[in-house]
C-alpha positions in Angstrom: 98.9 179.3 285.2 100.4 177.2 282.5 98.2 175.2 280.1 99.4 172.1 278.2 97.8 170.2 275.4 97.8 166.4 275.9 97.6 163.2 273.8 95.1 161.8 276.4 92.4 164.1 274.9 92.7 166.7 277.6 94.0 170.1 278.4 95.8 170.4 281.7 96.3 173.4 283.9 99.4 173.8 286.1 100.4 176.4 288.7 103.0 178.6 287.2 105.2 179.0 290.2 105.0 175.6 292.0 104.4 173.5 288.9 101.7 171.6 290.7 98.7 170.2 288.7 95.6 172.3 289.1 92.9 171.0 286.7 92.1 168.8 283.7 89.7 169.9 281.0 87.8 167.1 279.2 85.8 167.8 276.0 87.9 166.5 273.1 87.6 162.9 271.9 91.0 162.7 270.4 94.5 164.1 271.0 94.8 167.8 271.7 97.6 169.4 269.7 97.6 173.0 270.8 96.1 175.4 273.3 96.4 179.2 273.8 95.2 181.9 276.2 92.9 184.8 275.4 94.5 188.2 275.9 92.7 188.7 279.2 93.6 185.1 280.4 90.0 184.4 281.2 89.5 181.9 278.3 91.6 179.1 276.9 91.3 177.7 273.3 92.3 174.2 272.3 92.7 172.4 269.0 92.4 168.7 268.4 92.8 165.7 266.2 89.0 165.4 266.5 88.7 168.4 264.0 87.2 170.7 266.7 88.2 173.7 268.7 87.0 174.2 272.3 86.8 177.5 274.2 87.2 176.9 277.9 86.1 179.3 280.7 88.8 179.3 283.3 86.6 180.5 286.1 84.1 177.7 285.7 86.5 175.2 284.2 83.8 174.3 281.7 83.3 174.5 278.0 82.1 177.9 276.8 82.0 177.1 273.0 82.6 174.0 270.9 83.6 174.9 267.4 83.2 172.0 264.9 83.6 172.6 261.2 87.0 171.4 260.0 87.1 168.3 257.9 90.3 167.1 259.5 92.8 167.5 262.4 93.2 171.1 263.7 96.9 172.0 264.2 97.0 175.7 264.9 94.8 178.2 266.7 95.1 181.7 268.0 93.0 184.6 269.3 92.5 188.0 267.7 94.0 190.8 269.8 90.5 192.0 270.9 89.5 188.5 271.9 86.4 188.4 269.8 87.6 186.0 267.2 89.8 182.9 266.9 91.6 181.6 263.9 92.3 177.9 263.2 94.3 176.0 260.6 93.7 172.4 259.8 95.1 169.4 257.9 92.0 170.0 255.6 94.0 173.0 254.2 91.4 175.5 255.4 92.0 178.5 257.6 88.8 179.5 259.5 88.0 182.6 261.5 85.4 182.2 264.2 83.5 184.8 266.1 83.4 183.9 269.8 
């Protein structure tokens, strides 16, 4: 699969070979700037203008965790190699590390 962040407040999932649309993940209330896969590809992390991060479960296609806490837009996110933590960088000039 290929995941894309969207300015319609969603994350979209696409079939990697055919390019066909598979699913839309709704949970943010403003533009989504970035998304990235966990190392095992079971979870997807998204960052948004709404100052939150969302961890998505790909099997259920539902929110696993919502991570509020930044004071402004979140521009960058990534997983730790072991998949137990995520890091986020925001317009609020704060770097956060979260235990998932």
